[in-house]
N, C-alpha and C positions, 0 to 999 in steps of 0.2 A: 278670817279675812283681815281683821285688824292686825294680827300677828305678822302676816305677810307684808302688809304696808309698812309696819314699823321696821321690820328687817330690811326691806328695800330702802327705806329712808336712812337707816344706819349705814348700810353699804354705800349708798350714794354719797353720804357725807365723808366717807373714808377715801373715796377715789382721788380727790385733789392731794391728800397727804401721800398716797401711794405714788402718784405721779412725781411729786417733789422728791421723794426718797429714791426713785428710780433714776433721776438725773444725776450726772456726775457733779460733784461739788467743785467750786472754783478752786479751792485749796488743793484738791486732788489733781486737778489739771495743771495747776502751777507747779506742784511738786514733780509731776511727770516731766514738765518742761525743764525744771531745774536739773533733772538727771541728765538730760541732753546737754544742757549748758555746762554741767560739771564735766561731762565727757570731753567737751571741746577745750576745757582748761586742764589739759592732761598733766598728770604727775610725771616728773622727770626723775631719773635715777642716775646718780653720779658714780663714775668709775675711773680707774686708772689702768693704763695698759701700754702695750707696744704695738705699733702698726706692723703687720706682717705683709699686707698686700693692699694695693689701691687700684681699683678698676674705675677710672674716671668716666669712661663711656657708660658703664652700667650704673654708676653712682653707688658703688659698694666699697666698703672699707672692711678689711679683715683685721681684727684686733685680738691679741692675746691679752686678756684682762684678768685682773685680780677678782676677788669675790665682790659681788654686788649685794651687799647685805639687805638693802631695801627690797630686793626681789628674792632673797634667799638663794642666790645663785653661787655656785662654787667658781673658782678660777677656771677659765676655759678659753679656747680660741674659737672665734666665730665671726662670720661675715654679717655686717649690718648695712642696710641701705641707709643713705643719708637723706635727710629731709630736703636739703638744698645742695646741689653738686658744688656750689661755690665753697662749701666747707672744706672741700678736698684741696683747694688751692694752697700751695706752699707746704703741704705735708709730704713726708718721705717715709719709705719703708725703714724700719728700725728705730723710728722716732718714738720717744716716750710721750704719751699724751694723757691729759685729763679730758674726759668726755662725758656727755650726758645723753641718755637715751629716753625715749617715750614710746609707749605702746600705741600703735596705729593698726587697728584691726587685729589680726593674729600675729603681727610682726612688731619687733622693736626697731626703731629707727634712731640714728644719731641726729641729735638736734643741735649740739655744740661740741666743738673740739678746741682745746687750748694746749 
């Protein structure tokens, strides 16, 4: 009987420690939030190319660009959505441009054009 009482007392004293260990740590929560904050400060990738087509209504620009080393992309021609349609103002097909892209979801969008 004494052995059962001692075992129960030991187990009861461990319960508060188990409850503390089961709770998420403040650091873990902050680190998780930091991942979301980091995602909102997106990395941009610089490139150079020639505008092949501009669709102002759809907000899409087609660019034949050189390699984008930061993404390990070879030269290619592709259409990009623009983050802000105002970026398309004053651009012309055939124009050489420096531009930046950032990943948004599964797509890369143009964030700057010079």
